[in-house]
Structures are given as C-alpha cells and as structure tokens.
N, C-alpha and C positions, 0 to 999 in steps of 0.2 A: 449659522442661521440665527438671526436675532442676536448677533454678537456672541454666540456660543459655538464652540467647536463641536461638530457632529461626526467627523470622521478624521482619521489620521492614518497615514501609511509611512512605514519606516523602510528605507532602502539602504542596505549596507554599501559602503564604498567599493568593496571588492567584488560583490555579486558572485561569489564562488559557491559551489554546492557544499552544503553543510549537513543536510539531513535527508533521509529517505522517509517519506510519509506513506503509511499503509492504511487503507480504509476498506470497509465492505458495505454493501447495500443493507445487509442484515447480519446480526451476530448469532442467529439461531437458524438451524436447518433441521428438517425432518429426516429421520433415519429410514428413508424409503428407497434409497439407491439411486434416486434421480433428482432430488432437490438440489438447487445450486444457487450461488450468489457470486457477484463480481468481486474480485480483489483488485482494487485500484491503487496504483502506486505513482508517486510524484517525487521529483527532486526539488528540494527547497533551499533557499539561502538562509543565512543566519537569523533573519527576521521573519521567516516563514512564508516568504513570497515564492511562488512557483518559478522555476527556471525553464522556460519552454525551448531553449536551444541546446540543452545539455544532452550528451550522449554517454551512456554507460552500459555495462553488462550487469544485469541483476540476477543473482543466484538465489533460488528459493529452496527452503526445506520445509517439509510438512510432517507433523507428528500427530497421529490420531486417526479416527475412522473417516477419512475423507481423502480425496485426490485432487491434484491440480490439473486443470484442463488448459493447455496452451504451452507455449515454448518455455523451456527451463534448461539452461539459462536464457533470460530474455534480453535481446539486444534493444535497449531503450534508445529511441530517437525522439526528439521533440520534448524531452523532459518528463513524459508521463506515459503510462500504459495500463493494461488490465489483463487479467487472467480470470478463469472461473474456478471456483471451489465446489466440488461435487460431493455430496454426502454419500457414505456407504450405508449399509444396513445395520450397523452397530451404533449404539449411543455413546456419548463421551465428549471430552474436550479435544478440540483441534487447535494446535499451535502452529502458525505459519511464520517463518522467519525469512527476512530478505537481507541480502548482503550485497554491497557494492564497494569497489576499491575506494579507499579514503573517506568512507562514510560510516557512521555507527550502525550496528545491526539494529533493525527495526522488526517488531513482531506484532501480530494481531491474533486474537483468540476467537474461536467460533464454538458454540455448543451444539452438539448433535443430539436431538431429543427423539 
C-alpha cells in the first residue's frame, strides 16, 4: 500500500505438522463448579500456519481443580478441535498438557479463583 509492505505470509516448502497450539477463551474461571471455557487446539506448520487437512490423535492431561469435558484422547480431523474445561469448587492453578505423535508437548494454564 503506497509502496509499503502491509502483510506477509511465510509458507514452508514441506507443509508438515510441527506444532500443536493450545488456546482458551479465558485464562480465569470461578470456583463455582460450573464455570467453563473452551480449550481450542490446532496443528500448525513451521511458520505457524494452520494445517486444515491433518489428522492426529491428541492426548490431554489435566492437573488442578478442573476437569475436561469431551473426548480424551481426541481424534483430530481437519487440523483443529475443541474441548471444554470445567472448574471445580476449589481454587488454584490448572495445567493442561496436550501430546501428539511427532509434535512437541504443548500446555496452557488456567487460574481458578
């Protein structure tokens, strides 16, 4: 735009899965036994682009006063998926880890208040 670069996208030649990305809608839940958030996971290439045609089995572990709602292990089709994280009635830190064959372990933390 006006002879200046405004956007750039990098695409690796191999387009192989290199990373599992975890995100949540919020990093804080109330310890009321019913508050929840989505746990969204995507398979990414080396440049951080989503890979919508990847299939993998994702295994989750959770440590802390919360529970996962959904399939575990999760049969991932289409490169992305989601589960829910439900707070229990205790406060504390929740650590959720995701594992898939040939990808590094990824984790996300949620605070239960």
